[in-house]
N, C-alpha and C positions, 0 to 999 in steps of 0.2 A: 640609411637602409642600403641594403644590397641591391646591386643593379642586375635584374634577372630577366629582362625582357629584351630580346634581340630586335623584335619587331612587333608591332601591334596590328592585329588583323584590320584590313581596309584602311589602314594608316600608313602602310609601308608605301614609300615613295622611291622613284627609281631614277637615278642618274645614269647618264649614258657612259658606255665604256669605250675604250679604244678599238679600232678595227682589229689590232693584233690579238684582242681577246677571242674573236671568233675565227681561229685557224685549225681546221681539222686535219691531223696527220695521220696516215695509215702506211703500212709497210708491206711490202712483197719480199720475203727474205730469201727468194731463190729465182734466178732465171738463168738460161742457158742460150747460146746461139752460135752459129758456126760450123765448123767442119772437122771431124775426126777421121782418122784412116777408114773406119768401118761404117760411120754413120754421119748424117748431117741433123742439126738441130736448130729450131727456131722458136721464139717466144712471141706471144701476142697478148698486149694488155687491152682490157675492155672496160671503158669508163661509162658509168651511168649516172645521169643528173638526178638527183633526189630533191632539189631545191624548189623547183616550180619557177625558176626564173633562170636567165643565162647564167652559165657558170664556167669560170675558167680554172681548169685543174692543172697543176704543175707535177710533172714526175722527173725526178732526179735519179740518175744511174750511178751507182758506185761499184767499184771493184772489191775484191775480198779483203783488201787493205782498208777500204773506206775513203779511197780516192776518187775523184769524178772519173767516170768512164765514158769515152766518147765511143758512140755506136752509130752504125748505119741502119736507119729505120724508114718506115714508109712515110715519115714527116721530116726527113732530112737526117742530116749528121750532126751529132751534139751529144752532151752528157745531160742536157737538160731540156725539156719541151713543155710548152703550154697547149694543153687540149682545150679547145673552146667548144663547150657543149650548149647546144640550143635550149630555149625554153621548151619544155615538153609539151605537145599538143594535148587537147583533152583526151583522156582515156587511152593515153600512149606514154612512151618513154622516150628520152633523147639520150643517145649514146654515140660513142666513137671508138674507133680502135687504132692502136699504135703498134706497129709490127716491127720486131727486131728481126732484120733480115738474115736468113741463114747463109747467104752466098756473100757476107760481108767479109769474109776472111777466115783468120784462125779461130779456134773454139775459145768462147769467152763465157764467164760466169760471174755473177755478182748479185746485187740486191738493189731494191728501189725504196725511194721515200716519195709518197705522193700526198700533195697538200692542197687545199682550197679554203676559202672563207665562207663556202657553202656546203651543205651536205652533198655527198657523192657515194658511190660505190665502185670498187675497182677489183678486178678479177684477172688472173694471168693464166694462159694456157701455154705450156710448151710441148713441142711435139718432135718425135724423132723420125728420120727417114733414112733409108737406104741410099747411098750415093747417087745423086742424079734422079731420084724417084721423086714424083709429085704426090704419091700416097703415103701418109704417115704409117709406121709400123708400131707406133706407140705414142700415147698423149696422156698428159695428166692436167688437171685444173687445180691451180694454186690460188686459193682465196687470200685476201689480205689477212694478215696475222696480228692480233693485238699484242701489245707489250706487256709482260708480266714477269713476275719474279720466280714463279714455279710452274714448270711445264711437265706434264706427264703423258707418256705414250706407251702403246703397246710394244713389246720387246720381242724382237725375233732376228735371226741372222740376216735375213733378206731385207729388213728395214734399216732405213737411215734417216738422218736428221740434219737440217740446215739451220743454224742459229745466228743471228745478227745482234751485235751489240750497237744500237744506234745512240748510245748515251755519251755523257761527257768524260768518262774516264774508263780505265780498264776494268772488266768485270771478273770476279771471282766466281768461278762456277764449279759446283760440285754435282756429282751423280750418284744415286742409289738404285741398284737393280734388285728386283724381287722375283722369285719363280711363281708358278702358278699357284702354289699353296701359300705364298706370303713370306716364304723364307727369304731372308736377305742373301744375295749372291755375291755383291761386290759393291764397294764405295771407291770413288775416285774424284779427282779435281784437275782443274786446268784453268788457265787464264785466256779470255778472249779480249783482245786489245780493243781500245775505243775505235768505233767505226768498223771493226773487222767482221768478217763472216767466216764461219767454218762449216764444212759439210762432210760427213762420213757415215758409212754403214755402222752399224752397232757392233759388228765383228771386226771392226778396224780400230786404229787409234783415234781418240784417246780411250775408247771403251773396251774393246777386246772382249766382247760378250757374244757366246753362241748359244745362249739359252733363250727360252720362251718364258715371258712373264710381262711385267711392266718396269718402266724406268722413270724415275722422278730427277728431273734436272732443276737445279735451284742456282740463283745468282743474286749477289748483293745489287746488281744493277739490272733493271729491267731489260729482257731479251725480246726479240721477236723470232718465232721459229716455226718450222713446218717438218713434218715427218712423212716418209713415202715407203712404199712397199714395192720392191722390184722383184720379179720373177720372170727371168728372161727377157723378152721384149715387152712384157706387159708391166706397166708400173701405174701407181695410183696413190693419191694423197691419203694419209691416215688422220682421222679426227682425234683430237686430244681426249683423254679420258679422265674422269674425276680423280683428284689427287687424294691418297689416303692420308688420314692423320697420323702424325707420329704419336706413338703410345706415350711419349714422355712430354707432349704438348698440352700444357695445362690451359693454355688460352683457347684451345680447340673446343671446350665446353662452354664457351661464353654465349649467352642468349640475349634476345630482345623481348622484352615482355610489356604487357599493357596493364596500367593502373586506372581504375575508375574512382576518381575523387568525389565521394557523396558529401551531402550536407545535411543538417538536422531539421531543415524546414520543407522538405518535400520527400516524397517517396522515391527511393532509389530505383534506378534502371535495372531490368533483369538481366542477369549474367548472360543467358542464352542470346538474347536480343543484341547486347554490345558485342558478343563475339562475332555475330554475323557482320555487324557494322565494320568492325576491325578487319575481319577476313577480306571484305571488298576493298579496304584501304590498301591492305598488303598485295591484293591481286593487281591493282592499278600501277602501284609502285614498282612491282616486278616487270609489267609491261614496259614502262618507261626505261628502266634501267637495262633490261635485257636487250632492247633495240639500241638505245643511245650510247651506251658504253662502247659497243663494237663499232657504231658509226664513227666515234671520235678516236678509235684506234686503241682502246683499252679493253681488257677482258670483262666479261659479265661478273657481276658481283652477286654472290649468294649470300643473302642476308639471313642471320641465323635467329629467326624468330622462334620463339618457344611455342610450339603447337601441341594441341591435344590429340587424343586418339581419333578425333574426327577431322584432323587437319585444320582445326580453327585456332586462333591465336589464344594463348592462355591469359587469363585475366584474374588480377587481384583486386578486390574491393577495399578501398580504405575510407574510414570515416573522417571527414574534413571538418567535423564539428560545426561551430558557428561561422557561417559564410561570411557574415558582415565583417568579421574580423579580418579574415584573409583578403576579402575585396579591398578593404581599406588599407592593406598592406602591413598589418600588425605584424612586427617582427617576431614576437613570441609565437603567434598562430602560425606564421610561415614555418618556423623552426620546428614547432610540433608536428605539422603535417609532414615536413620532410624526414622527421625521426619516425614517424608512423610508416612512411613509405619504405625506409630502410630496414625496419623491423619485420615487415610483412612479406616482402618479396624475396624469392630464392636468392642465394648468395650469388649465383651465376648469371643474374640479371644485370649485367654491367651497363646495359642501354635500356631505358625504359620510356614509354609513351605513356604521359599522365593525361587523362582525359577528364575534365570537369564535366560532372553531371548537373546541368542545368534543368533538368526535369521536362520542361515543355518543349516539345519538338519545334514549335514555332518561335521560341524565345531565343532572339538573338541579341539581347541586351547585353551592355558590357559589364557582365556580373563575374568575370574571370579575370583575376589580376595577372595571370600567366597565360595569355592567349596565343603564344607562339614564341618559337625560337629556341635558344640554347639554354634556357632555364636556370635553375639555382647552381648547378654545377654540370661539368661535361657529361654528355651521354643522356641528357633529357630532352624530350620533345613535349610540348603542352599544346593541347587542343581542347575544344569543347565539344561535347557530345552532340550538339545541334548540327555541327559541321560533318560529323562522322556519320550521322543518319543519312545524309544526302549523297552518299557515295555508293552507287549501287550500279551495275552493269545494265540491269533491266530498264534503267531510266535514259539510256543513250537512245536518241532518236525520239523521246517522248516529248512533245510540245506542250504538255499540259503545264500549268502554272506550278511553280515549285513553293511548297509551303514556307511562309515566313519571309518570302522575297518580295521585292516590288513588282509591280504588274510588268508583265513581259518576260520575266526571267523564267525560264522553262526549266523542267526537271533535267532535260538533256544538259543544259547550261550549268545546272547546279552541280552535276557530276564533274564537270571540267573545273569549276571554281573550287570546290571543296577538296577534289583529289589533288589539285594543284597546290592547295594551301598545306595539306599534309605533306606532300614531298618537299614543299618550301621549307617547313619548319623541320622536317628531318634533315634537310641539307645543312641547316645551322646546328641542330642538336647531335646528330650522328657524325658529322663530318667537319663542323666548323666552317662551312663555306660562307664566304662574304656574300654581300648582295652584289648583283652584277646586271648589267642590262645589255641591250642589243647594239650591234654596229649600225643598224638601219633604221633607228628611230631615236630622236634626240632625248626624249624624256620617257620613253616606253608607255606613252598614253594612247596612242592611235592604233588599236589592236587590228582594225581593218587592213592597215597598211604594213603590218609586221611580216616580214619573211621568216623570222627565227622566233623561237621561243625560249625561255630561260627558266630553269628550275628555281632559282632564287631571285630572279629579276622579275619585272612586271609582265603582265599580259599573258602568263602561262595558262591562264584559265580559258582562253579562247582557242579551243579546237585542239588541244593537246590529245585528247582521248577519243575524238569523233571528228577527225578532219574531214572525212568524206561527207559529213553532214554540214558542217560550218563553212568549209571552203575557204577559210581565212588564213591558211598557212600551215607551216610545218611545225611540229612541237619538236624542237631541238634542244637537248641537253648542251649547254655551251661548253667548249673545250677546257675553259678554266675551272668549270664545275666538274666535268669528268675526271679531270687530272687530280682534283681534290679528293673526289670519292675513290678513286684507285688508289691513292696513297694514304688515305686515311686508316687510322688504327682499326676501326671496325672492319674495313676491306682487308686489311693485312692478315685478319683472322683466316682468310682462305689460303694462306701460306701454310697453315696446318703444321707450324713448327719447323718447316724445312730450312728457313732463313734464320741464321744465328741472330740473337738479339744483341747486336752491338749498336747501342744508341750514339749517335753523333749529331752535331749541329753545324751547319755551313758556317765558314768563316768568311767575313765581308769586310773588304776595305774599300772606303770611298776615297776616289782619287780626285774627282772634281764634281761639283754640283751647283747649279743656278737656277732659280725660279723666279720669274717675273710677276707672278700671281696668276698666270695662265699656262705659260710654256715651261715645262720642266726638261732639264738636261742634267743627266747624272753618268758619269763614268766610274766604274768600280770593278774590283777583283773578287771572284768568288771560288771557294774551294770546300770540298768535303772529302778527305782522303779516304773515308771509311765507306760512305754510302752515295757519293757522287751528288751532283746538282741536278734536279729534275725540271725545275721551273724558276723564273723570276716574275715579280708582280709588284705594280705600284697601287698602293692602296691609300685611300684618304678615309679619314674617321672623323664624322662630325657627331651624329647621334648612334651611328653604327658604322662597320667597316663597309666600304665599297671598292670593288676592283676596278681601277680605270685602264690599266694595262697589264697584260700577261702573255708570257712567251714560254713555250715548252723548249727546253734546252736539248740540243742535239750535238752530234760529234764534231760539227764544223763551226760550232759557236766558239768565239774567242772569250774565255772566261777570266783571261789576264787583264782584258781592257773592254769590258762589256758596256755598250753605249745604250741608252734609252733616251729618246727624246719623244714627248708626248703632251698634247694639250689637256689639261685638266679642267674639269667642270664641277661647279657646286653641286651638292645633292639638291634635288628638286624642292623648290621653295626656300633655299637658302641664298643668301647674297654673297658669301665667301666659302673658299674652300678650307676644309678642316686640316688637321695635321696630315703631313704627306709622309708615307713610310714605303721603304723599299723592303719587299719580302722575298727571301730566297729560300727555296724548299729543297730538300733532298729526296732521294728516291724511296725513303721510308716515312716521309710525311712530317718530319721534324723541320721547323722553320725558324729562321733568324730574322727579326725585324729591326730595321735602322730607321730611326726619325730622321728624316731628311730637313723637313721644314715644319 
């Protein structure tokens, strides 16, 4: 029989992950400081602790070539600083400031990488002064900029852009400019070296554009960027604008749809009702991704759900026939159901949420053989309608008993549990995410002590969507999950055809490896001349994949001799560790798996 279940609801167990898994990276692509003949400049970074516990944030400064840049700051002279943020007091924030001194000497510019193993926010302000003056003549706020492959900005002669390549190899960058009517003005290309930063007005090299419209900048390696508008002494940052879809991009029409799988022994649910349930699930999913992707240094993901004229998810009803057959895993019944789904859904529904209609809202029996995960083939998410009914924003804060749950389980908690379940299974089905867990809880069991949440780990159902009520911690999408989402094929649809489809897979050469049953040490070489290396991961597989180590690759990493040393743990309830794999991913989501032990 085919294996079609990634995890079974309420029987998913969670092993611990190495601390390297929870490292958040954000970029500030532009700063200035020092003196020019007619002006002085200074920059100031503001850090805010979002974790609820003490938080050590590291900021690294690089010059325009990607080399460490030593600066005089309010916290000393160095190229790297640790900013210790206190635990926030109730109803307040904990923050600190690092100022790059303008009297430090000659004019300098560069970029920064900011990291921590706990949630934080960082923002940079740079200001211009007349020589010797204490009052700024101009200033601009530069928020952290997520890395992505396509960046779109308003185009005007006074506008400029700063781009940083924090990746593992040189980036091939292209740009296409359009006028206000959508007519193509110009195309061009340039190379941005590994670790390098470029900044230019759009009327200067390499763009040479004097028109007004929009400009689409695309790269095979993810970039961090910021655009600014300069008018005399007045300057300000410019927000990105939505990227237009290329007319020749077929993938841009891909949609996510919902299928309700009925059975012949009970009255099917009404389409209008299930659309409301599904709309609530999509609402909570958007809340999670909008906040957490940016927090982890990646851009928001616009999921292409197929919506009707009322803005509700489109639904196709499919007759599952005799439920007893597919509950028992009858191969023919499963194949027939899959064929029915394929025949009834629109051709552009490449990703589908299949929801089993168990009829009774209080029925939580194990009557669905496909209760979660990556399903029969890529792009499927499987849920039961009993779970979807309990996802509604009006339930938040409602302490009434949740129908069908044990005593003490409130409606408010039901929202967290079931919205988290939907996101968990979407993580498997939409992006192929492994199970992962927290760096601060050995087996993901004590929700009251957890500082961090995980989309496909344990405990995500405690306080993710109503933390002000539960007071149990932060709902944090872990960085290993955020990177998997950002690089996944579903998210790559947001490139709208601007990135050429040149598939490649990382090449990996194992140089040394040893494993004593607990401690793993491996040295390897990794390269991908086409799309670069995005991350490396150690994964163990017993019943299902578990990420036990993860690192996002940057321009300072040595991929000729990359070393991983990590203690591995069995999946909870097991006595031994399953097969151990090294997983190397490129910037477009392709992965190479190497069986180590």
